[in-house]
N, C-alpha and C positions, 0 to 999 in steps of 0.2 A: 773630707779623708781626698788624699790626692797620691798619688803615684810619684814618688821621687827618686827611686832607682830602678834601673833593671839591668841586671848580671847574669854573667854563663860561667858556668863553672865547667871544667873539663874531670872526669871522676874514671879512675882507668875498672875495664871493663872485663872480667879474664871470661875466654874461650870456654865451651862446655869441653868437658873432663866425663867423657873420652868426648873426642869428636864427633858428631853425628853427619850422614847426610840425607836430603830430599830426592825427589824422582829424576829420574837420570834428565839431563839438561839443567839442570840447576846448580849453581854453586850449594856448597853445603854449611854445617856452621863455621860462622867468623872466628879467627885466632883471637887472640888477647886486643883488646884497643882500647879506647874510650868512650864512653859516654858521655852527655851533655845534660848539664841540671840548669834550667833558668829560674832565675829567683825575681821577684817580684818584690817591693817593698814603699809601705808610705810612710806619708810624714806623721801618722797615729802610732808607729810603731805595729801594724799590722802586715806580716808578709805571706806569700806562698810560693810554693817550686814544683816543678814539673821535670819529668825524666823523660828524655829521648835517649832509646838505644840502639836505635838503626845505625849499621855501620857508617860512617863518614860524618856523624849528628854532631859530633864533638867541634869541628871544625866549622860546620855549615851554621850550627847555632851561635857558635862565637860570632861569626859574620854576619849575620843579620842582626845581630844584637847592634853590633858597633853601626852597623850603614842604615837602620832601619827602624828598630824595634824601641831602640833609646830614646829617639826623638819622639818617635810617635804616642810612646807611653807616657812621659813624665809630662804632670799635668794633668793627667785623666782621671776620673773619677771611677777605683776599682771595683767599686760597685756597680759600674754601670757594662756588665758584662754582653748585654747583647748590642750595645753601642761598638764594645771592642770587637765583638765576633764578626760583626759587620765589617770592620775597619781592616781586619785582617786580611777578609777576603777581598777588600778594594785593593790594598797591596799588593794580592797577588797576583792582581791582573796583568801587574808588568815585572815583577819580581819572580813569578812563577816559584814559587817557595817549595820545598820537599813535602812530599804529604802529609807526615809526619809534624810540620813546623806550623800546618794549618790549624790545629789544635792546640798546639804547648801552650800559646799566652792563655787561652779559656782556661786549662786544665790548672794552671798556676794561679788564677783568678778564683776558680770554686776553691782550691785548697786554701786561698786567702781567705775567703769567704766564710768555710768552715771552722779557721782558726779562730777567726773573729766572735763567732758565735758560737763558739764551743761545741761544734757539735760536725758529726761524720758527713759528709758529703751525701751520701745516698738518704741521708734523713733530711738533707737539705731540699734535695730533688723530691722529696715526698714519702717517701719507704714505702716497699709493697712486700717483703719480706725480711725475715733476718736468715735464711739461710736457705742452700739449693742445690741440687744434685750433682755434680762433678762427673764429666766423662773424661776420659784417657784420651788423647790427642796425639797417636805416634810420630813419629818422625818415620824416614824409610828404611826400611831392615833388609837383611840380607837375602832372605827367602820366606819361602810359606810357613814353613817349619818355626821362623824365630818370631814372625807374629804372632802365631798362634801360641806360642810359650810368654810372648809378653801380655797377650789378652788374657791368659789366664792369672799370670801376675797379677794384674791390673783389677781383676775381678775379685779374687782373694784379697787385696788389699780393702777393697769397699768400693771400689769404682764401678759406676752404674751403666754406665755405656763406654764402649768405645768407637772411636773416629781413625780411618785409616787415611794417611799420607804415604801412597802406594809408590808403586815403582815407573809408572807413565807410559806405561804399555798396555793398551784397551785389552788384549785378550789376557794379559798376566793377570792385571788389575779384576778382571773378572774372577778367573780364578783364585785368589785371592777373596774376593768377598764370599764365592760360593763356599770356599774352604772354611774361610770362620764363622759363616751362619751356622752349616754343620757343626762346627766345633764348640759352639757357647748354645747353640740352641734356639729355640725362638722368641724366648722372652726377653732377651738382652737387645737393648737397642742399638743398632750399627749405621753408622753415618761415613761416608768416603767425602775425601777432597781431592780434589785431582790438579792443584796448584797450577792450574793454564795450563794443561801439558797438552793437551787436544784439539782437533781443527772436529767441525761438527760429524763428519759421517762417525768419526772412532769417538766423539761425546755420546750418539745415539747408542751405540753399540755397546758400550759400557753401560751405560743409562739403563737398558731394558735388562742387562743381568744383574746390574743392583734389584732393580725393582723386583726380580726374579727372587731374590734373594731376601727380599724383604728390609731393604734398608729403610732408615726415617729419613734420610735428605741427602741430596747429590750436592757439592759445592764444587764452584769455582771450576767446573771440568774445562773452559775455554779461557780466553784472556777476555777482559770485561770493556772490549772496546767496540764490539756489536751487538748494542739490544737485540736488535733485529735477528743477528744468530740462536740468541738466546730463547726467542720466542719462538724462532724454529724448533728450538729442542726441546720447549715444554709440550710444544704439540705430536713430538715425537716418541717421549718417553712417557712413563705412570710414574715413576719417581719424584716426588717434591723436588723441586729445586732452590736453594741459598744462595741467593746472589748478591752481587754487589758489595764487595769487600773491599776492593784495590782502588776499582773506579773512582776518579777523581768528581768532587762535587757533594758529596756529605748526602744528606737529603735530596736535595735535586737532581742529583743521578740516579738515586734508587726509586724514586717517584716515575722515571724513565722506564725503570725496570718492572714495574707494579704496572703502569699503564698497558704495557705491551704483552703482558699477561706472563712475563718471565718467571716472576717472584711466584710459582706457587707453593713453597712452602713460606718464605719469605725473604729477611735482607738482612744483611748483617750492621750489628751498630757495633761502634769501635772509639774509642777516645783518638789513638794514634792514627786511625783512616780514615774517620768521618768526621773531623772537625772538632773533636774535643768533646768534654763533656755535652757541652751545647748541642753540637751536631749530633750527637748520637741520641741525645733524647727527641730532638726532631725526627729520626730517622724512626725512633722506636714508635712514636704519634702517629707518623704517618702511617707503618705499617697498621700500628693497631686500627686505626680507622678502615682499613681494608681486610679487617679479620685475617690478618698475616702475622706472623711470629718476628721479632727483630732477634735475632741470637747474637750475643755478645761474642766478639773475638778476643782470644787469648786471655793470659793468664796475668799479666800485671795489674797491680793493685788497682787502677783507675776501672781496671774491669770487673773486681770486685765490687766495689761502689755502683755498678752500671749495672749488675746482676740483681744487686738486693733494690733496686731503683725502678726498673722495669717490669712491668706487670706480663709482657709478651716477649717473655724470653726464658727458656726452657731449661737449660744445662748452663754451668761454667767450664770453661775448655780450660783444659791441665795437661800440659805438653810432658810426654815421656820420651826421653833424649837417647836412653841405653834401654841396654835388654838386662841388667841389671837393674830393676823397677825399684824407684824410691817414690812413694805417697809424697804429695809435696806437705809441708808441714799445717798450709790452712785447711786440709782437708781432714773431717772428722773419719773415725776407724768405719761409719758406715757411709761413706763418699762423701758427703755434704759438706761444702764451702760455708762459713759464717760470717755475719755482717761485721766490716770492719768497726771497732767502736772508738779509735784514737779521731781526734776535730782534723777536719782537713780530709785532705786524702793521702797524705806521707809517701814518703820515699823508703823502699825495701830496704831490709837491715842488711843485707848480704854484700854489699859493697863498701869500699873503705872510701868514706868520704873525707872532704878537708872539715878542719874542726866548724867552720863557718853553718855548714850543712849538717852537721850530727842533729842538732836541736828537732829537724823535720825528719829522721827517721822514725821508722815505725817503731813502736816501742812497747806495744803490749806483746804478751807472750800470746805461742800459738794458741789455737783452742783447746790443746791439752792443758 
């Protein structure tokens, strides 16, 4: 079996309704735009797809397919995922691919394999569980009362934990953390994501406050350029750190955070930012060898597969973007996400795909 065609598709991607914001200094939700779908096909008829939704990816993937990927992949064996994963990293040395592109070919090849063997990818990866608890991952709301109301609504819907994306002000975020803990009580796991908003002194101040409030983990308070700064933070705060989400280099970079003593809770595993399914599993196994967690990023379909396959992950992340809280359809009334059953990975059903991509769309009903 050999790869015979490599294609890119542009798919309309509606903006969030209503739009939402992140911490001060960051752009908010993207307006209506386009996503990219990469499709890889073979002489046997086996095919696989991968979706990229970050702004600008439609044009970027189209360009990379035309200039680089089609020439590199046509004629290759699609089941040699290891070889092709390494080849993409070789190409990155001169191309400097956008971070999501580093895993896009790998995701499509895993999808192809799952469809070929008629198994969901989490099963091909070995399979560890068939359900996992979900946490509500907030965007940035207007004020503390809105955050508290959203937390109440999420817990009433069954979410088992809450993670804050807060204001981006160390003192205000510390006060929010304290108030949220008082609001939900001691039994609910709480986490905090700084979206890289702080320098080291503010990160230390906020980390100590979150530790006092009993937060489970402290995620990305600083840009992940300086491992040394994170090592100093880890020595200065009691709250465990979850690191290596957006830094380039997949497991190779995650290893530096671990070796420096900066990953005191664990590292992020992600198909979109850690080199596809293969990179995410490398990261998870690396973390497991140090008895650390590998928490899966985001609520896209590849994240569901990784959450079912990775033994040392704790929760599934479910983004809450509005004060009118609606539980995602993949989450049941007790706050669990269940394992996908479709072969491969699948595309999410909510988008308006061209006819050529509709056979790849997630076809199963939600857990209900």
